[in-house]
Backbone bond lengths (Angstrom), bond angles and torsions (degrees), N, CA, C in turn:
res aa  C-N    CA-C-N  psi(-1)  N-CA   C-N-CA  omega(-1)  CA-C   N-CA-C  phi
1 X - - - 1.466 - - 1.528 109.11 -
2 X 1.313 117.07 134.27 1.462 121.45 180.00 1.517 111.30 -73.21
3 X 1.332 116.29 142.92 1.461 121.84 174.99 1.517 107.70 -87.41
4 X 1.335 116.74 111.32 1.466 120.08 -179.18 1.523 111.75 -101.13
5 X 1.339 117.07 9.88 1.459 120.40 -177.93 1.518 112.30 -73.82
6 X 1.324 116.95 -18.55 1.464 119.67 -177.06 1.508 112.87 86.27
7 X 1.346 117.95 -1.63 1.449 120.96 178.85 1.519 111.25 -68.74
8 X 1.327 115.65 150.45 1.458 121.21 179.54 1.523 110.27 -112.00
9 X 1.317 114.99 148.26 1.460 121.48 173.98 1.523 107.66 -127.98
10 X 1.320 115.52 172.54 1.460 118.28 176.31 1.528 110.84 -61.04
11 X 1.321 117.39 -30.11 1.465 119.79 177.56 1.521 110.61 -58.03
12 X 1.336 117.22 -40.92 1.466 121.22 178.67 1.523 110.91 -63.86
13 X 1.331 116.98 -41.94 1.462 120.21 -179.66 1.525 111.01 -68.88
14 X 1.327 116.35 -39.42 1.460 119.26 176.67 1.528 109.77 -59.64
15 X 1.328 115.54 -46.13 1.461 119.96 -179.06 1.522 111.10 -62.69
16 X 1.326 116.70 -39.82 1.464 120.84 -178.55 1.526 112.01 -64.82
17 X 1.332 117.12 -32.18 1.464 119.99 179.20 1.519 111.89 -82.77
18 X 1.327 116.59 -14.03 1.456 120.27 -178.51 1.514 113.25 81.59
19 X 1.337 116.96 11.88 1.466 120.75 179.47 1.522 110.28 -96.21
20 X 1.312 116.21 137.75 1.457 120.89 176.59 1.524 109.01 -76.92
21 X 1.336 117.96 141.30 1.474 119.73 178.74 1.526 113.26 -53.52
22 X 1.335 116.95 -31.24 1.462 120.36 -179.18 1.532 112.31 -66.18
23 X 1.332 117.67 -16.74 1.463 121.42 179.32 1.523 112.48 -86.54
24 X 1.348 116.81 -2.59 1.462 120.67 -169.00 1.521 112.76 -120.88
25 X 1.322 114.60 145.02 1.457 123.33 171.55 1.525 106.00 -123.47
26 X 1.315 116.95 126.57 1.468 122.18 -178.17 1.524 107.57 -108.17
27 X 1.342 116.02 124.07 1.468 121.37 -173.87 1.524 109.53 -122.35
28 X 1.323 115.68 133.56 1.470 122.12 176.83 1.521 108.41 -110.11
29 X 1.337 116.01 110.89 1.465 121.65 179.92 1.532 109.05 -92.84
30 X 1.313 115.52 147.26 1.466 121.19 173.18 1.526 108.07 -123.22
31 X 1.315 115.19 154.41 1.468 120.05 177.23 1.522 108.82 -80.28
32 X 1.334 116.48 132.91 1.465 121.01 179.53 1.520 109.53 -157.04
33 X 1.334 117.23 154.60 1.469 120.85 -174.71 1.517 114.65 -58.91
34 X 1.330 118.23 -32.29 1.465 120.13 -176.51 1.534 112.95 -99.09
35 X 1.338 116.21 18.78 1.460 119.72 179.81 1.517 110.61 -145.79
36 X 1.312 115.33 -121.32 1.468 120.58 173.62 1.520 106.96 -80.08
37 X 1.330 116.87 113.80 1.465 120.15 -173.13 1.524 113.43 -87.66
38 X 1.331 116.05 -33.66 1.461 120.36 -176.38 1.521 109.84 -132.83
39 X 1.315 115.42 166.41 1.465 120.02 176.30 1.531 109.86 -61.75
40 X 1.323 116.44 -35.36 1.469 120.38 177.66 1.524 110.87 -60.64
41 X 1.346 117.88 -37.21 1.460 120.92 175.21 1.522 111.06 -61.75
42 X 1.329 115.31 -41.70 1.463 120.59 -174.63 1.523 112.84 -72.03
43 X 1.317 117.59 -31.07 1.470 118.96 -177.59 1.523 111.95 -103.33
44 X 1.329 117.11 1.82 1.463 120.97 -178.11 1.519 112.42 -110.88
45 X 1.322 116.00 -161.22 1.467 121.23 -175.13 1.528 114.31 -68.90
46 X 1.336 118.67 -13.74 1.463 120.33 -179.95 1.527 112.95 -74.54
47 X 1.335 117.39 -15.87 1.457 119.61 -176.96 1.530 112.03 -67.19
48 X 1.325 117.40 -46.93 1.467 120.28 -175.06 1.527 113.15 -57.96
49 X 1.354 119.91 -50.58 1.468 117.98 178.79 1.526 112.65 -63.15
50 X 1.329 116.00 -30.32 1.467 119.50 178.53 1.531 110.93 -69.67
51 X 1.311 116.99 -44.77 1.460 121.36 -175.61 1.526 111.67 -71.24
52 X 1.317 117.40 -38.34 1.469 119.79 -173.74 1.529 113.12 -71.51
53 X 1.325 117.27 -17.83 1.466 121.28 178.52 1.522 109.50 -97.81
54 X 1.315 116.51 120.88 1.458 121.61 -176.51 1.512 110.57 -130.66
55 X 1.321 116.09 147.90 1.455 120.96 175.63 1.522 110.78 -73.64
56 X 1.308 116.03 153.91 1.466 120.60 178.14 1.521 110.78 -89.14
57 X 1.317 116.96 -43.81 1.461 121.06 -179.40 1.524 110.66 -81.34
58 X 1.317 116.28 140.44 1.473 123.47 176.09 1.524 112.60 51.89
59 X 1.293 117.08 35.34 1.464 120.48 -179.40 1.520 110.43 -82.56
60 X 1.314 115.86 143.80 1.470 121.18 174.84 1.529 110.46 -85.07
61 X 1.336 115.65 -10.45 1.459 120.71 179.62 1.527 108.25 -82.52
62 X 1.328 118.64 129.54 1.479 120.12 179.53 1.528 111.70 -59.88
63 X 1.324 115.91 157.91 1.467 121.21 179.26 1.525 110.96 -57.55
64 X 1.323 116.00 -38.98 1.467 121.16 174.29 1.523 106.93 -118.97
65 X 1.333 117.18 92.63 1.467 120.20 -173.76 1.525 112.50 -69.07
66 X 1.341 116.55 154.58 1.464 121.33 178.16 1.531 112.44 -63.54
67 X 1.314 114.18 172.73 1.469 121.36 -174.86 1.525 113.27 -69.68
68 X 1.337 117.40 -44.00 1.468 120.49 -175.84 1.518 110.65 -112.89
69 X 1.337 115.75 133.97 1.462 122.13 178.63 1.528 107.57 -111.62
70 X 1.334 116.15 119.56 1.466 121.84 178.63 1.523 108.03 -98.17
71 X 1.324 116.63 116.76 1.460 122.27 -175.73 1.524 111.20 -98.67
72 X 1.319 115.07 125.30 1.460 122.69 177.04 1.520 108.58 -119.02
73 X 1.339 116.12 151.36 1.460 121.68 175.81 1.522 108.49 -113.45
74 X 1.334 116.32 126.28 1.458 120.96 178.40 1.524 109.85 -59.53
75 X 1.334 116.19 138.43 1.462 120.48 177.82 1.526 108.90 -113.52
76 X 1.326 118.11 -90.34 1.465 121.17 178.11 1.520 109.01 -122.67
77 X 1.323 116.00 143.54 1.460 119.88 -179.41 1.522 110.31 57.44
78 X 1.322 115.92 -128.38 1.462 121.03 179.77 1.527 112.04 -96.45
79 X 1.308 117.01 5.65 1.463 119.78 -178.26 1.520 111.92 -77.62
80 X 1.333 114.92 148.96 1.463 120.62 179.82 1.522 108.76 -146.73
81 X 1.330 115.62 140.73 1.464 122.61 -177.65 1.525 109.71 -105.22
82 X 1.338 116.23 132.58 1.461 121.52 -179.09 1.524 110.38 -67.98
83 X 1.346 115.44 135.56 1.462 121.06 -179.55 1.528 110.65 -106.82
84 X 1.326 115.87 -64.01 1.463 121.21 -174.19 1.523 109.00 -161.46
85 X 1.324 114.78 157.81 1.465 120.55 173.37 1.523 108.52 -107.52
86 X 1.334 115.32 147.22 1.451 122.09 173.74 1.520 108.87 -122.81
87 X 1.323 115.51 144.53 1.451 119.97 173.18 1.526 108.18 -97.25
88 X 1.320 115.51 128.55 1.451 122.09 -177.92 1.524 109.56 -89.73
89 X 1.339 116.04 118.78 1.458 121.67 177.59 1.529 111.43 -101.05
90 X 1.326 115.65 15.97 1.459 120.31 175.62 1.515 113.55 103.12
91 X 1.327 113.97 168.33 1.458 120.39 179.58 1.525 110.28 -73.70
92 X 1.339 115.10 141.85 1.463 121.19 174.74 1.528 105.99 -92.44
93 X 1.317 116.04 94.03 1.466 121.07 -172.46 1.525 112.80 -62.13
94 X 1.326 117.63 -30.05 1.466 120.77 -179.34 1.529 111.82 -64.41
95 X 1.328 117.67 -20.56 1.470 121.26 -178.40 1.518 112.94 -96.90
96 X 1.306 118.00 -6.49 1.467 121.10 -175.34 1.525 111.37 -63.14
97 X 1.336 115.66 140.76 1.468 121.65 175.06 1.528 107.35 -118.78
98 X 1.320 116.80 -173.61 1.465 120.40 179.90 1.516 112.46 -62.20
99 X 1.328 116.94 -34.45 1.458 118.79 -175.50 1.532 114.57 -124.99
100 X 1.331 118.16 2.15 1.463 120.56 -178.70 1.525 110.46 -130.64
101 X 1.314 116.12 147.75 1.458 121.62 171.89 1.520 108.65 -130.99
102 X 1.309 116.04 154.18 1.456 122.38 -173.03 1.531 108.92 -128.56
103 X 1.332 115.22 139.30 1.459 120.45 -177.16 1.525 110.44 -115.12
104 X 1.311 114.32 148.35 1.462 121.34 174.84 1.523 107.02 -85.75
105 X 1.314 116.20 95.65 1.467 122.45 -178.61 1.522 109.75 -108.28
106 X 1.326 115.98 138.23 1.456 121.96 177.65 1.524 108.75 -129.52
107 X 1.347 118.33 143.00 1.471 119.48 176.76 1.526 110.44 -55.30
108 X 1.330 115.27 140.70 1.469 121.59 -178.63 1.527 109.26 -126.90
109 X 1.326 118.00 152.42 1.463 120.96 -177.88 1.529 114.91 -79.18
110 X 1.317 118.06 2.87 1.459 120.77 -179.31 1.525 109.87 -59.63
111 X 1.320 116.70 127.52 1.471 123.67 179.66 1.529 112.87 60.56
112 X 1.332 118.17 22.14 1.470 120.71 -175.53 1.518 112.15 -56.87
113 X 1.322 118.39 -36.86 1.472 121.01 179.89 1.524 111.94 -70.24
114 X 1.333 117.32 -11.44 1.465 121.65 -178.82 1.527 112.58 -103.55
115 X 1.319 116.93 2.38 1.459 120.36 -177.48 1.525 111.32 -58.79
116 X 1.330 115.85 125.67 1.467 124.33 -179.37 1.525 112.26 63.11
117 X 1.331 117.34 16.76 1.467 121.38 -179.58 1.521 112.93 -124.03
118 X 1.332 116.91 -32.42 1.465 121.65 -177.39 1.519 110.25 -83.82
119 X 1.334 116.09 126.18 1.465 121.84 176.14 1.529 107.88 -119.78
120 X 1.328 115.89 129.34 1.460 120.98 178.72 1.520 110.10 -119.36
121 X 1.315 115.18 164.29 1.467 122.02 173.31 1.525 106.53 -102.17
122 X 1.332 116.50 115.40 1.459 120.74 179.34 1.521 109.23 -70.65
123 X 1.310 117.02 161.53 1.465 120.48 177.29 1.526 109.40 -69.64
124 X 1.323 116.51 164.12 1.461 120.58 -174.18 1.528 113.12 -65.39
125 X 1.322 117.64 -19.23 1.465 120.82 178.61 1.531 110.23 -89.61
126 X 1.321 115.79 64.23 1.473 121.15 -175.58 1.524 112.27 -60.95
127 X 1.340 117.44 -19.12 1.463 120.08 176.44 1.522 110.05 -61.67
128 X 1.317 116.83 -26.44 1.465 121.52 174.74 1.523 107.72 -85.94
129 X 1.322 115.64 83.33 1.464 122.97 -170.72 1.516 113.31 -80.18
130 X 1.322 117.81 -7.76 1.468 121.34 176.11 1.520 108.01 -132.16
131 X 1.325 115.15 131.11 1.462 120.28 -179.71 1.518 109.32 -137.31
132 X 1.311 115.80 140.25 1.450 118.92 172.94 1.526 107.77 -67.67
133 X 1.331 115.70 154.28 1.456 120.04 -174.73 1.511 114.31 -53.36
134 X 1.340 117.74 -37.12 1.469 119.57 -179.13 1.519 112.08 -67.62
135 X 1.336 118.45 -19.59 1.463 121.47 176.60 1.526 112.06 -95.40
136 X 1.343 116.57 -1.11 1.471 120.93 -178.39 1.522 112.71 -112.90
137 X 1.313 118.10 -0.80 1.469 120.83 -173.17 1.521 113.37 -61.22
138 X 1.321 118.20 -29.40 1.466 120.28 -176.89 1.526 113.62 -83.47
139 X 1.322 118.03 -5.21 1.469 120.05 179.87 1.524 109.28 -62.52
140 X 1.321 115.76 131.75 1.454 122.20 -174.76 1.516 111.90 -82.84
141 X 1.323 116.47 138.79 1.461 121.61 171.06 1.528 106.99 -80.39
142 X 1.324 116.56 116.02 1.463 121.79 -178.00 1.526 110.72 -84.72
143 X 1.332 116.13 -43.51 1.464 119.70 179.01 1.516 110.58 -161.52
144 X 1.319 113.85 157.61 1.453 122.10 170.51 1.523 105.19 -130.41
145 X 1.317 115.54 100.43 1.465 120.51 -176.76 1.517 109.14 -159.41
146 X 1.314 115.18 167.11 1.456 119.44 177.39 1.525 109.42 -68.95
147 X 1.338 117.96 147.29 1.462 119.97 179.49 1.520 110.92 -66.25
148 X 1.333 115.56 151.99 1.460 120.41 178.23 1.516 109.07 -72.50
149 X 1.319 116.15 134.03 1.461 120.16 -176.55 1.519 112.79 -102.48
150 X 1.324 116.79 -8.99 1.452 119.54 -176.94 1.516 112.11 89.78
151 X 1.344 117.06 -7.87 1.457 120.06 178.02 1.517 109.55 -82.27
152 X 1.327 115.78 156.25 1.456 120.14 176.13 1.513 109.12 -67.22
153 X 1.354 117.63 127.75 1.458 118.46 -178.32 1.518 112.32 -64.33
154 X 1.324 116.07 146.84 1.454 120.40 175.42 1.521 109.42 -75.03
155 X 1.321 116.02 148.44 1.458 120.55 -178.97 1.514 108.75 -93.16
156 X 1.339 115.16 129.58 1.454 118.74 178.81 1.526 111.84 -108.55
157 X 1.324 117.20 -28.16 1.463 121.66 -178.61 1.516 109.18 -145.80
158 X 1.310 115.75 160.17 1.452 121.12 173.40 1.515 107.11 -128.07
159 X 1.336 116.62 105.59 1.457 121.95 -176.66 1.528 108.89 -105.76
160 X 1.320 116.53 100.71 1.455 119.53 177.15 1.514 112.84 58.75
161 X 1.322 116.70 37.07 1.458 119.91 179.00 1.522 113.63 88.20
162 X 1.350 117.28 -10.44 1.464 120.42 178.25 1.515 109.28 -91.27
163 X 1.297 116.44 138.99 1.458 120.92 178.78 1.520 110.17 -93.07
164 X 1.286 115.59 140.74 1.463 121.34 174.88 1.522 107.84 -118.09
165 X 1.312 116.41 124.83 1.459 118.94 -178.77 1.522 110.10 -78.48
166 X 1.312 114.78 150.25 1.457 120.84 178.61 1.526 108.95 -81.07
167 X 1.304 116.65 138.37 1.446 121.14 175.98 1.512 108.53 -140.11
168 X 1.315 115.13 163.52 1.449 119.68 179.25 1.522 108.23 -104.87
169 X 1.335 117.26 100.00 1.460 118.17 -178.92 1.523 110.27 -69.96
170 X 1.308 114.87 153.31 1.451 119.13 178.65 1.526 109.37 -78.29
171 X 1.331 116.59 138.70 1.459 121.18 175.56 1.512 107.36 -92.28
172 X 1.323 116.30 114.89 1.446 119.80 -175.36 1.522 112.02 -59.44
173 X 1.327 117.43 -32.64 1.459 118.60 -179.77 1.520 111.13 -66.78
174 X 1.341 117.56 -27.56 1.460 119.64 -179.91 1.524 111.75 -74.53
175 X 1.316 117.94 -13.01 1.449 121.85 -179.19 1.516 112.46 -100.96
176 X 1.323 116.59 6.15 1.451 119.00 -176.36 1.509 111.17 82.62
177 X 1.326 116.68 26.97 1.451 121.26 -175.40 1.522 111.46 -100.35
178 X 1.308 118.42 20.71 1.465 119.60 -175.06 1.525 111.80 -53.66
179 X 1.321 117.03 -38.84 1.459 119.74 -179.17 1.524 111.78 -85.03
180 X 1.340 116.39 -13.50 1.467 120.28 -176.19 1.522 110.84 -63.62
181 X 1.347 117.35 -45.58 1.459 120.11 -179.77 1.516 110.19 -61.40
182 X 1.323 116.70 -44.23 1.454 120.61 -179.38 1.520 111.03 -61.88
183 X 1.335 116.46 -37.83 1.458 119.63 179.08 1.526 110.38 -66.04
184 X 1.346 116.88 -45.34 1.462 120.49 177.67 1.523 110.62 -63.18
185 X 1.325 115.65 -39.09 1.452 120.43 -178.86 1.523 110.39 -61.12
186 X 1.320 117.13 -43.61 1.459 120.15 179.50 1.520 111.00 -65.79
187 X 1.352 116.31 -38.32 1.470 119.37 -177.00 1.520 112.32 -72.92
188 X 1.342 116.92 -35.45 1.462 119.50 -174.53 1.519 113.60 -101.60
189 X 1.344 116.82 -13.51 1.455 119.52 -179.10 1.506 113.32 77.71
190 X 1.357 118.06 15.32 1.458 121.11 -179.82 1.514 109.90 -85.26
191 X 1.303 115.92 163.59 1.451 120.76 177.44 1.520 108.92 -123.85
192 X 1.295 116.20 155.29 1.460 122.17 -179.09 1.523 108.89 -80.45
193 X 1.328 116.96 131.31 1.456 121.64 179.82 1.519 109.25 -105.10
194 X 1.303 117.52 139.79 1.464 120.30 174.86 1.498 108.67 -94.13
195 X 1.339 116.52 147.42 1.480 121.38 -178.94 1.499 110.42 -108.74
């Protein structure tokens, strides 16, 4: 049965990029004293060395990990905000130890327009912090917007005394979603309106 609610899931975003779920690994990072300590660590240069080093025992990362790793940072509850994608060029065997393995990861442009803007709802089994793309397709897209900065929002309109804050909506065409609107249009029977 087709979903006519207009809701988006990671499956929709995967399809829009043209990447197969099997090519993707979705990772949910949390802040902790022995890892990424602050949000600045997670969105800065400390993320790559942290992500590329993985344990061998009881690892959630498959023995042969997918090509692209999508990194999310846990926010509140089960929600997580997309940070960056890395392309996996394989394990660096020369660096392997008895209990650790290291991967040659490089920043990738996958979901680049959604960096620090895409928020998803992780599945209820948050202990499973890494999932292959085929196990992450049902994760719901909660929002695509700029992160809250703590500043007072600027006012763009005044509707009956209510203030509406200005935001920068995502342009679906900039994300490779040119066919996405047409697909939704066919499923819902809606038409595109010009302004």
